[in-house]
N, C-alpha and C positions, 0 to 999 in steps of 0.2 A: 649402184644399188647392189647389195649382196645377193648372190645366187645360191642355189642348192643343186647338188648333183647326187643322184642315186645310182650306184653301180650294182647291178644284180647279175650274177652268173650262176646258173643252176643246170644240173643234169643228173640223171639217175646213176647210182653206183652199180657197177657190175655189167652184165651182158646187155642191158637196155640202153647203155650210154652210146649216143650217136656223135657227140661232140665233147671235146675237152673244154667246156665253157670257162671254167675258172682259170685256165691258163692265160687268159687275156687280162685278168685283174692286175697283176703286177705291172704290166705295160701301161694300162690306164692309170694306175695309181702313181706311176712315175711322172705323169703330167701334172704340172701345177694346178691346184684346184681352180684358180681364177681362169685359167685357160680352158679347162674342162667345161666351166660354166659360161664362159664368154662374158664375164663380169669382172669388176675390180677386185672383189673378194668373194669367197664361196665356202660353203660347208659341204664336205663329201661324206656320204654314208655308203658303206660297202657291205654287200651281202654275198658271201661265197658259199655255194652249195647249201642253202638253208634246208632244214628238214620239214618245217611245218608251214602250210599255206597261210595260217593266221599270222605267223611271224612276218611273212612277206607283206601281208595286207597292212599290218600295223606300221611297218616302215614306209610303205607306199602312201598310206593315209597321212602320216606325219609329214612326208615330203610334199604332198599335195597341199597341205595346209600352210606350208611355209610361204612367207611373202617373197616377192621378187621372182626372177626367172628360175625355172626348174628344167633340168635336163636329166632324163632317165636313160641310162645305157643298159640294155638287156642282151645277154648272151645265153643261149640255151637251146632247147628243143621243144617242139610242139607235138601234142598228140590229141586225138579226139576222144572224148569220153564215149562209152558205148551206149549210154542211155539217150543223151540229147545231141550227140555228135557236135559238141562245142569244143573249140580248141582250148587246150590247157597248157601252161608252161610246166614241164615236168620238173619235179624236185628230186632230192637225193633218194627218197624212198619210193618213188613212183614206178609202177609197173603198168602194162597195158590194161590190166584188170582193175587197178585201183586209182587210175588217173583222176577220176571224178572226186575222190576224197583226199588224195595226196598231192595233187597238182594245183596250180594257181589258175583259175578260170581267166581266160584272156579278157573277158568283159569287165573284170575287176579293174584293169588298167583304165579302160574307157570310163567306167563309172566314177572312179576316184579322181580322174583328171578333168572330167567334163565341166566341173563348176569353177575351174580356175579362169581368171581373166584371159580373154583371147589374146594371143600373141606372146604369152609368157611361158609356154610349155612346149618341150620338144622330146620326142621319143626316138632314140637311135638304137636299132636292133640288129642282131646277127643271129638268125634262128635257123635250125635244121629241123627236118620233119621225118616221120616214117612215110612209107609209100602211100598209105591211105589218106593221111593228113595232107600230103603233097597234092594229091588229086583234088581233094576238097578245096584247098586254098586257091587252086588255079581257077576254080569256078566262083568261090565265095571268098574274096580277099579279107584279110584281117580288118576289123572295124575298130578304129582307135578314137573315134569321135571327131567332131568338126573343129574343135578349138585346139587340138593338139597337132603340131607339126610332126610328121613321121618320116624317118629316113632309115635306110638299111637294106637288108636282103634276107630272103627266105630261101634256103637251099634244100634240094631233095636229099633223100638218105644217101650216105656215103656207101662205098662198096662193102661187100660182106666182110665182116671181121675187121672193119676199118673204123677208127674213131677220127672224125674230122676235127679241124681246128677253126676257131672263130676268126677267119682271115680278114673279114670285112672290118670288124672292130679293131683288130690288130693294125690294119692299115690306117684306120682313123687315129689310133693312138700314136702311131709313128709320125703322122702328119702334125698332130698337135704338139708333139715333143719339140717342134721347132720354136715353140713359145708363143704362138699366135693362133687363135681360132678364126678361120675364115667364116663367112656366112655359111650356114648349114648346107644350103644347096650346093655351094662350091666344094665344101668339105666332102659331101656325099659323092660328087662326081670324081674328085681326086682319089678317093678311096676305091671306087669302082674301077678306075683306070689301073690302079696298082694291082688289085687282085686279078683283073682280066689279063694283065701282062704276066703274072706269076702262074696262075692256074685257071685258064679259061674253062668255063663249064656252064651248065644250066643253073638257073636261079630266078626267083621272082624279085625284081627290084622294087623296093618300097620308097616312094617319094610322094609325100602329100603335105604340102605347106598348109598351115592352119587356115581355116576359112576367115575372111575379113571380120573387127570388133563389132558383132551383132549386138543389138541393144540389150544390155544386161538387165534393164528394167523389165523387158518382156520375158526374159528367162525367169526372173524372180517372181513375176506375176503368175507365170505358168506353174511354178513350184507351189506357190500359195494356193492357187486354185485346185491343185491336186492334193492339197493337204500335207505337203512336204515342207513344213515350216522350218525344220532344222536345216534342210538343204537351202532354202531361201535365205536364211540368216547367214549361213556359211558363205554363200556367194556374195552377199552384201558386205560381209566382214572382209573378204579378200579384196574387194574393190576399195573398201575403206583403208585397209593397210597400204595398198598400192598408191592411193591418192596421198596418204600421209607421208609415205616415203618419197614420193615425187615432188610434192608441193608443200609439205609441212602439215602437222596435225591440226593446226588452226585454219588451214586453207578452206575456202568454200567447197572445193571438191571433197575434202575429207569430211567436213561437217555435213555435207549433203548425204554422204553414205551413213554417217552416224544417225541422221534423222530417218533415213530409210529403215535402219535397223530398229529404231524406236517404234516406228509404225508397224514393222513386222512383228515385234513383240506384242503389240496391241492386237494384231490380227490373230496371233497365236493364243490369245486369251491369257497373256501373262502381264497384268498391269504393273506388277512390281518391277519387272525388267524394263518395261516401257517407261515408267515414271523415272527410274534411275537413269535411263539413257537420255531422256529429255532434260533432266536436271544437269547432266554432264554437258549436253550441247549448250544450254543456256550459260553455264559457268564458263565454258570455253569461249563463247562469243563475248561475254563481258570481259574476260581476261585479255582478249585480243583488242580491246578498246572500243567495242561497239556500244552505242548508247543504250541505256535501259529502256528507252521508248522506241528503239529500232524494231521494225516489224518482225524480223527474224528472232530477236531476243524475246519479245512479248509472246510470239507464237510458241516458242520452246517452253516458256514458263507456264503459259495457259494449258498446253497439252500435258505437261508434267502434272499440273493441278488436276486436270480431268482424269488422268489415269490414277492419281493418288486417291481420288474420291471413290474409286472402284476396288481398292484394296480392302480386304476384310480381316486379314491377320493383324493382331495388335502390334507385334514387333516391327514390321515394316511401316505400319502407319506412323508409329512414333519416330522411327529412324528417319524416314524420308520426309515426314511432316516437319521435322525440325529444320531440315535443309531447305524445304520449300518455304517455310516461314521466313527464314533469313533472306531468301531470294525475293519474296514478296515485299520486303521492306525496300528493296532497290528497284524492283520491277512490279509495281502495283497492278499494271495492266489496265485495260479499259472497262473492265466490269467492276462496278462499285462493290466494296465489301469483300474482295478476294482474300485479303490478309485476315480479316475478322473471321471468315469462313474457316481458314486453316486453324487459327487459334481456338475457335469454338469446338471444332472436332477433336483437337488434341486435348482440350480440357474435358470434354465428355468422355474420351477414352480413359483419361487418368481417373476420373470419378468411377467409371465402370470397373476398372482394374482394382481400385481401392475397395470398392464394395465387395468384389469377388474375394479379395484377400481377407476381409473381415469375416465373410461367411465361412471361408475355409478355416479360419482360426477358431471360430465358435464351434464348428463341427468337430 
């Protein structure tokens, strides 16, 4: 299954720079993408000393939405904002006074990665801090979410007028250049052994394997109950893509998640999207050879019909009604008169539109 890799290296320009973060990118970029990702093939996205937090968020969000395994490598430095004392990844224009506006809040990483399927996401980091942030992180470690595996190290500030190097990630890249990516916990230990031998010193070691595949339905339900319908659909879509990639788009696993998304659209008050999704599920089941009177097929068509009856806009009534009418010829269902109901509503719509057109012409 294809993987995705995001390489992010960032640090302020000028006196505020604690680490030459971007120096590790050529070493990481020399590693074959598939090895970086630990997959057969992979897409690599590189961000070197970005200027704007929103640019980083856009890339992070796109990477988080990609199907398949995701590995995010981050080199840089952390600072606390003065207002909320939350850690931020400093970017090229960041200063201690502007970190809240020019840095990337660390919780963006947690929030963007939290809806990915458990076991598909890894964060590998090499971070330096100023003195204040170092003391804060010793008491309150970085929170990266339960479903993201995290490996790396956080280092205290280097000596005065010294710019440190991302030695942990450089060690990781050196190991990976052998052409094989060991399990991340082994890779992490090998990298730590290398940097300890070269330059022993203080540092916070980050190692947090992802928590076991918690029931995604519970997470989706919680999102719906909180009114976060977009988040719920995004999570279900990720599971649908993963199931389709692993078992095929017509597999029961993939169709289950398509049905979940159809229900989510209904709960979000979007009958057009829900109807369209149920029609697609019914068509997929029929194309896979399931009988027109199979319970799953009848259910999909019945639910599409139910949602179609709640649509009020003429265009989707006509568009989806035409598809539904064709499906009802093959799947009449167990309620008498279903096909006639679709045809009657479509006919009434055409009469109403014709009447409106005549009134408009006369006016």
